[in-house]
N, C-alpha and C positions, 0 to 999 in steps of 0.2 A: 504494500500500500504506500503510495507516494503522496507527499504534501505538495504545496504550491511551489513552483520554481521561483527563485530569487535572482536578481541581477543588481550588481553594484558597479559603479564606474567612476573614474576621475579623468584627469588629463592624459594619462598614459595607458591605463589598463581598464578592461572590463572583465569582471569575474561573474560567470553565470553558474548557478548552483541548483541542482535538482536533488532534494533529499530523498534517500531511500531508507525506509524504516524496517526492512526485512532483516531478520537475524542472520548474522554471519556475513553481511555485506561489508565491503571495504570502500575506500576512497578511490575513485577513478578520475584521473586528471588528463586533460588534453590541453595543448598549447597551440595557438594559432597566431600568425603574424600576417597582417594585411599586405597585399602587393603594392599598397601605396608606399611602403618602405622600399625604396628603389634598390635593386641589386640583390641577387641571391645571397651573396656573402653577408650583406647587412642583415637580411632576414634571418639567416642561419645563426649569426652571432647573437642577435636579439633573442631568438628561440633558445639558444644555449644559456644565455643569461637568465631568462625566465625559469628554465628548468632548474638551474642552480639555486635561484632565489627560493623556489618552491621547496627544494630539497632541504634547505636550511630553515625554512619557516613553515613547514607543513603542519605543525601543531596548531597554528593559528586558525586553520579551517576546521569545520565540523568533521567528526571521525568517519562518517559514512555518507556516500552520495556521489553524484557525478558532477564534476567541475570542468569548466572550460575557461581558460585564461587567454584572453584576447588582447594583443598589443595594438594600440591605436597608432596612427601614423606619426604622432609626435614622440612616440617612445624611442624611435631610432636615434634621436638626438639627446636622450636622457642618459645620465650617468648611472652606473650600477647602484649607487647609493639612493638616487632618486627613485629608481624602479623598486628597490627593496622597501623603501619607505611607503611607496604607493601600495605595494602588495600588503604590507603590514596594516595600513589604515583600512584597506578594503576587507581584509580578513577580519579585523575587529568589527567592522560594520556588518558583515555577514552574520556573525555570531549573535549580535544584539537583536 
């Protein structure tokens, strides 16, 4: 049985969340980077950064459900620290 999906966003990221309340389910996470971020190397670097940020801050998100982390076009110019701060703020917003 699923609850209502939630979505939070800021200048750099969008996090979409679909809670799953079945017993034994885990967190499923996907990362997407818009093609508005020009160049495959830029998109891949941004995707790797977001995966690393998630790896370090995964406990900020609820323990079960489906998550989609989407980078907006402005994220290609953001520093690692800015992206990590954005993820942290959105994670706290999702929990509330």
